[in-house]
C-alpha positions as CSV (number, residue, x, y, z in Angstrom):
1,M,45.7,57.8,36.9
2,P,45.6,53.9,36.5
3,E,42.8,53.5,38.6
4,H,40.7,55.9,36.6
5,S,41.7,54.4,33.6
6,S,40.7,50.7,34.8
7,T,37.2,52.2,35.9
8,A,37.0,53.9,32.3
9,E,37.8,50.4,30.6
10,I,35.2,48.8,32.9
11,A,32.6,51.5,31.9
12,K,33.5,50.7,28.2
13,R,33.5,47.1,28.2
14,L,30.1,47.1,30.2
15,Q,28.5,49.8,27.5
16,E,29.8,47.8,24.8
17,D,28.0,44.7,26.1
18,K,25.0,46.0,26.7
19,D,25.5,47.3,22.7
20,T,26.0,43.8,21.8
21,K,23.4,42.1,23.9
22,K,20.7,44.8,22.4
23,R,21.8,44.5,18.6
24,G,21.6,40.5,19.4
25,N,17.9,41.2,20.8
26,L,17.2,43.6,18.0
27,A,17.9,40.7,15.6
28,V,15.9,38.2,17.8
29,E,12.8,40.8,17.6
30,I,13.3,41.2,14.0
31,V,12.9,37.0,13.4
32,E,10.0,37.2,15.8
33,G,8.3,40.1,14.0
34,L,8.9,38.4,10.9
35,L,7.3,35.1,12.2
36,L,4.5,37.1,13.4
37,A,3.7,38.6,10.0
38,V,4.3,34.7,8.1
39,V,2.2,33.4,10.3
40,A,-0.6,35.6,10.4
41,V,-1.2,35.3,7.0
42,T,-0.4,31.8,6.3
43,T,-2.9,30.9,8.8
44,A,-6.3,33.3,6.9
45,W,-5.0,31.5,3.8
46,S,-5.1,28.0,5.8
47,G,-8.3,29.1,7.3
48,Y,-10.0,30.5,3.9
49,Q,-8.8,27.1,2.1
50,S,-10.4,24.8,5.0
51,A,-13.5,26.9,4.5
52,V,-13.7,27.1,0.9
53,W,-13.2,22.8,0.6
54,D,-16.0,22.3,3.6
55,S,-18.7,24.6,0.9
56,K,-17.2,22.3,-1.5
57,A,-18.0,19.0,0.9
58,V,-21.3,20.5,1.4
59,A,-21.9,21.6,-2.2
60,S,-21.0,17.6,-3.5
61,Y,-22.9,15.7,-1.0
62,G,-25.7,17.8,-1.7
63,L,-25.5,17.1,-5.5
64,S,-25.2,13.5,-4.8
65,S,-28.7,13.2,-2.8
66,K,-29.8,15.0,-5.9
67,L,-28.4,12.7,-8.3
68,R,-29.6,9.6,-5.9
69,V,-33.1,10.8,-5.5
70,T,-33.3,11.1,-9.8
71,S,-31.9,7.7,-9.9
72,Q,-34.1,6.0,-8.0
73,G,-36.9,8.0,-9.7
74,A,-35.7,6.7,-13.1
75,E,-35.6,3.2,-11.4
76,T,-38.5,3.4,-10.9
77,T,-40.1,4.5,-14.0
78,A,-37.8,2.0,-15.5
79,G,-39.4,-1.3,-13.4
80,Q,-43.0,0.5,-14.6
81,Q,-42.0,0.3,-18.1
82,M,-40.6,-3.2,-17.7
83,L,-43.9,-4.6,-15.9
84,Y,-46.1,-3.0,-18.4
85,D,-44.0,-4.7,-21.3
86,S,-44.1,-7.9,-19.5
87,T,-48.1,-7.3,-19.2
88,T,-48.5,-6.5,-22.8
89,F,-46.4,-9.0,-24.2
90,D,-48.4,-11.9,-21.8
91,E,-51.4,-10.7,-23.1
92,W,-50.0,-10.9,-26.8
93,L,-49.1,-14.0,-26.3
94,V,-52.4,-15.2,-25.1
95,A,-54.4,-13.7,-28.3
96,A,-51.5,-14.7,-30.6
97,Q,-52.3,-18.6,-29.7
98,A,-55.9,-18.4,-29.8
99,G,-55.8,-17.0,-33.4
100,N,-57.5,-13.5,-32.2
101,T,-55.8,-11.7,-35.0
102,S,-57.5,-8.0,-34.3
103,L,-56.4,-8.4,-30.2
104,S,-52.8,-9.4,-31.4
105,T,-52.6,-6.2,-33.8
106,F,-54.0,-4.3,-31.2
107,L,-51.7,-5.2,-28.7
108,E,-48.8,-4.6,-31.0
109,R,-49.2,-1.4,-31.1
110,R,-49.4,-0.6,-27.8
111,F,-45.9,-2.3,-27.7
112,R,-43.2,1.0,-26.3
113,P,-41.2,1.6,-29.5
114,E,-38.0,0.3,-27.0
115,Y,-39.8,-3.0,-26.5
116,K,-40.7,-3.3,-30.3
117,I,-37.6,-3.4,-31.4
118,A,-36.8,-6.3,-29.7
119,F,-40.5,-7.8,-30.2
120,D,-39.7,-7.7,-34.0
121,A,-36.0,-8.8,-34.1
122,W,-37.9,-12.2,-31.4
123,I,-41.0,-12.6,-33.8
124,K,-38.0,-13.8,-36.6
125,T,-36.7,-16.4,-34.6
126,D,-40.2,-18.0,-35.2
127,P,-41.1,-18.3,-31.5
128,L,-44.6,-19.8,-31.7
129,H,-42.9,-23.0,-33.7
130,N,-38.9,-22.6,-33.1
131,A,-38.6,-24.5,-29.5
132,L,-34.9,-22.9,-29.1
133,A,-36.1,-19.1,-29.6
134,P,-36.2,-16.8,-26.6
135,P,-38.5,-17.2,-24.1
136,G,-39.7,-13.3,-25.0
137,P,-38.7,-10.4,-26.2
138,A,-37.2,-9.3,-23.0
139,F,-34.5,-11.6,-23.7
140,M,-33.3,-10.8,-27.0
141,P,-30.1,-8.3,-26.6
142,Q,-31.7,-5.6,-28.3
143,Y,-34.5,-5.4,-26.0
144,Q,-33.0,-1.9,-24.3
145,N,-34.9,0.4,-21.7
146,A,-33.3,3.8,-21.4
147,S,-35.0,4.6,-18.1
148,A,-32.8,1.5,-16.1
149,K,-29.7,3.1,-18.3
150,H,-30.3,6.4,-17.1
151,A,-30.9,5.1,-13.4
152,L,-27.8,3.7,-14.1
153,Q,-25.5,6.8,-14.9
154,L,-27.2,8.7,-12.5
155,D,-26.1,6.2,-9.5
156,Q,-22.6,6.5,-10.9
157,E,-22.7,10.1,-11.0
158,S,-24.2,10.1,-7.4
159,T,-21.3,8.1,-6.1
160,A,-18.5,9.8,-7.6
161,A,-20.0,13.4,-5.9
162,Y,-20.2,11.7,-2.7
163,D,-16.8,10.4,-3.0
164,A,-15.4,14.2,-4.5
165,G,-17.3,15.6,-1.0
166,N,-15.1,12.9,1.0
167,H,-11.8,13.5,-0.6
168,S,-13.3,17.9,-0.3
169,R,-14.0,16.9,3.6
170,D,-10.7,15.3,4.0
171,V,-9.0,18.5,2.7
172,G,-10.6,20.3,4.3
173,D,-9.7,18.8,7.8
174,E,-6.0,18.8,7.0
175,Y,-6.5,22.9,6.4
176,V,-7.7,22.6,10.0
177,R,-5.0,20.2,11.6
178,V,-2.4,23.2,9.7
179,T,-4.6,26.2,11.2
180,V,-4.0,24.5,14.8
181,L,-0.2,23.8,14.1
182,L,0.1,27.8,12.8
183,A,-1.8,28.8,16.2
184,V,1.1,26.9,18.3
185,V,3.8,28.9,16.1
186,L,1.7,32.0,16.6
187,F,1.8,30.9,20.7
188,L,6.1,30.3,20.9
189,T,6.2,33.5,19.1
190,A,4.3,35.4,21.7
191,L,5.9,33.5,24.6
192,S,9.6,34.3,23.5
193,P,9.5,38.0,24.7
194,R,8.7,37.2,28.0
195,F,12.3,35.3,28.4
196,D,15.1,37.8,29.4
197,I,18.0,34.7,28.5
198,R,19.0,35.0,24.8
199,N,19.2,31.5,24.7
200,V,15.8,30.1,25.9
201,R,14.4,32.8,23.1
202,L,16.3,31.2,20.2
203,G,15.4,28.0,21.0
204,I,11.8,29.0,21.4
205,I,12.3,30.6,18.0
206,G,14.3,27.4,17.0
207,V,11.0,25.5,17.3
208,A,8.8,27.9,16.2
209,L,10.7,27.8,13.1
210,V,10.4,24.0,12.7
211,V,7.1,23.8,13.5
212,L,6.5,26.4,10.6
213,A,9.0,24.8,8.2
214,Y,6.0,21.6,9.1
215,S,3.6,23.6,8.7
216,L,4.3,25.1,5.4
217,F,4.7,21.8,4.3
218,S,1.8,20.5,4.8
219,L,0.2,23.1,3.3
220,A,1.9,22.2,0.1
221,T,1.1,19.0,-0.2
222,V,-2.3,19.0,1.0
223,G,-5.2,18.1,-1.4
224,G,-1.9,16.1,-3.5
């Protein structure tokens, strides 16, 4: 009878140990399942964000190129206008010094509106008799060139768009880096069930959780 009781007690303990181990493995499997769910969703989100920011970078670079070309066109126009202003003024100066009033008057009518404002201000300084007068209308503060200003503005906008493209590209690269880290978590989570030793599985899951936590932190701060 005592021997039968001892055998039954051993069997009971073995069954209890088996049940305990089963409950422990179940808890580990639940954690693994939750990890897989979180990693799957987070990986999809990170990959989507990477694609979005890459698209933003491409759009910004395209806009920068477009603005740069337009800026160069406006700069070319400004150069042509300045050359025209200089040429017509030289012809006017020759006519004025020669006393050819009809020609000088004709040339004055051919001045561009922007240049005419500076010319009128320059004439008031009596430049033909005042040695201290500015050399020409182009040296007057009233002289403006809208094309040159527009070219400068477009150039600045182009630079800003290019910088925005660089920023978007960097953010996209950061999302790619996070996606790689999440792939490591996925690998560790899939590797864990391969081991029967519970402590080994817990160790692998622990490492996966640390990498996941760092990945989530990176996602929360990326682009900031």
